[in-house]
C-alpha positions, 0 to 999 in steps of 0.5 A: 560563389556569386555576389548575389548568392552571398547576399541571400545568406542570413549571416553575411561572410566577407573576406578581407585583409585585417591589419594588426596593431603592429602593421602586419597583415593576416591574409584570408581571415574570415569576418562573420556578422551574426544576426541580432540576439533578439532572434534567439529570444524565443528559442527554448533549450531542451532540458531534462524533466526531473519531477513528474507532476499530476498535470504531466500525468494527465497530459502524457501518461494516463493514455497508456493502459500499462501505466500503473502510477505509484505501484511499488514492489509490494504489488509488482510481484503480482503484476509482472509474472513472466519474463518480458512482462513490463509496465510503466510506473512512478517512483519517489526519489530524494532531491538530487542535492538532499543531505541526511540530517546531521542529528537524525530523529530516531523516530522518523521513518523517512530521514530524507523526504522523497519529494522527487517523482521519476518515470520508471520502466519495470520489466520481469527478468526471471530466466526460469521457465515451466514454474508457476507461482500462486496468485499471492505466494510467500512474497517476502521469500521470493527473490526479486526478479524485476528490473527497474530502469529510469526512463529519462524524459526531455522537454522543450518549451514545456512539452515532452519531446524525447525519451530514453533509457540508454542515452545513445538511443533517444525516441520522440515518443514512449510508443517508439521506445517500447516498440524498439525494445520489443525487437532489440534487447535492453542491456542494463546492468549486465542483463539483456531482456526484450519487452514482450507483454504490456501489463494493463491496469487490473480491476483492483487498480481504480480509475479517478472517474470511478471514485468520488470522495466526500469531505465527511471524515470517518476516522484517522490513523498514523499514516492516513485519514478515512473519508466517506466516498462513492464508488462506481461498482461494475456489473454486467447483464447479458455481457453488457457492462454497467455500474452503480454508485455505492458508499465506500470508505476511502483511506488517503495518505497524509504525506504523499512524499512519505515512503513509509506511508506509501508502503503501508498502503501497498501492504494493506492492498496486497494483503486484502487482495486475497481476502474474500469472506463475508466477515472480512471488510471487502476490498474494492481497490486502490487508486495509484495513478496520481496523488492523492493515493486512495485505498477503497474499502466497503463502507460500514456505518457502525463499529462493533465497539459501539454496538449495544445489543442483546446477549444473543446478538453479541454471541452472533457478533462473536461467532461472525468475528471468529469465522472471519479470523479463522478465514484470515488464518486459513489464508496464512495471515496474522492480524496482530491488531484485533480489537472491537475498534477494528471490527465493523458492523454492516447494515444487516448486522454482519461483523467484518474484521478490518484494518490490516495495517499490522497484519503479516503473511507468516506463521510467526513474526518477531517484532523490533523492541522499538515498535509502539504497540497496544500493551493491553491487547498483547499475549503473554509471549508477545510481552515477554519475547516480542513474538506474534503467531496465530495463537497470539491472535487467539489470545487477543480474540478472547479480549474481543469477546470480553469487549463485546460483552463489556459494550466496547469498553477496552480491557485493563483500563481499571483494576477489577476486584481480583486485580487490586493486589497489583493496582489500587481500585479505580486507578488507571492501569499503566503498561507496567501494571498490565504486564504484572497482571499478565505475569501473575495470570490475573486476566480480566473477568467477564460481567454477569451478562456473559453466558457462564459456559462462554466465560469458562471456555475463554478463561480455560482455553484462551486466557492461558500463558502457554500458547500451545494449550490454546486452540486454533480458531476453527475450534473456537468457531465450532464452540461458538457455533454449537452455543448458537446451534449453527452448522459451519460446514457449508461456510468452511467448504466455500472458502476452502475451494 
């Protein structure tokens, strides 16, 4: 190399003879003169993204139509139907150095906070062909057929620069990663699968621009707060898409890092997706793309519990609520939390059953003894054996009828005259009192406003200890329809189609 060429090098390298302290020499040793350290001050190192934030979601992920935000297994089974179907989603994870508490709180649903959010690629890996599943199906009995893979993200200088599932294959964009695995199988945990069909957002997966939440609070529960909101309802005219803004109820999660809270939202959304009936609160959709997560439902200003109307109107409330519950049972659900506080009334005075947080998709369900439950609404068999079924809903619906004619008063608050052998007059009834009353079959009695025929029917058919002697909800609806001279044939035909 010529001397002039050596001078052009950014770091000069010269050969010289270097002498040691003892006087001996080492020939051909290389001396390297490094540039000043200040030249490296602006060079950023590549690092792994350990937490996906709302800002990152806005900047990098919302552009993908197959990005579904915080959708969980509850809803993935609806979205990913055939082999190779895939989507991107977010997953809550515990912090890497998180430790379980040494003295765990038995009442806590999340012993380790799931505060870290990662990006996941979910793929359907079922190998069966020629089989179909209903839109909803018995999801709890379906063997998991989806594979979830952590899609690792690397960033440089605050910008996402590479993505990988297998460390040996890194890609500069998510698009290139997806295209690669469309022609090359993903080898993950002894499974080989190609990406075939991206699953785009469904109509019930709402976008942020279609929801406007107000600060007006409508209610509050264990996991969420309900606010008044506005929703852009889509409709079409001559194949052209339009939307109109209408009032909705928006349920938000109190603790976005709580898996239990997220599961409840997914559970409610999953159940309400299959319900379409005028006497069931309409489900508008769920917003999952980023926090806060929101469950959006039809807005009804009044609660049945607070409605004071004529006897005829009360009978119509009973019939409408009965038809709603009949439909819910027809769809294979047990409500488990019936009460007038969970029945809303629309502007045209149509009762609508709401709050599916405790509902189960099953013919019967046995709960854990530790579960907190409203004792005053429980059927005798639930109190004795912790079992729920459609027949326990039938018993509780008798209490709903009683509440309607008591203008929303809750049952078993104070002892009625025929119950004073168990609890003193004007004494607040406690759980042990209520259990004793039910054991002795001293059920609540109606006030004089309720029609005698209705009182006799509820006492003889609904308030009975043997659940096998209780009618199904279609029989209850028929009885109420006959009282009001209403033919239910057309209504039943519409939802059985």
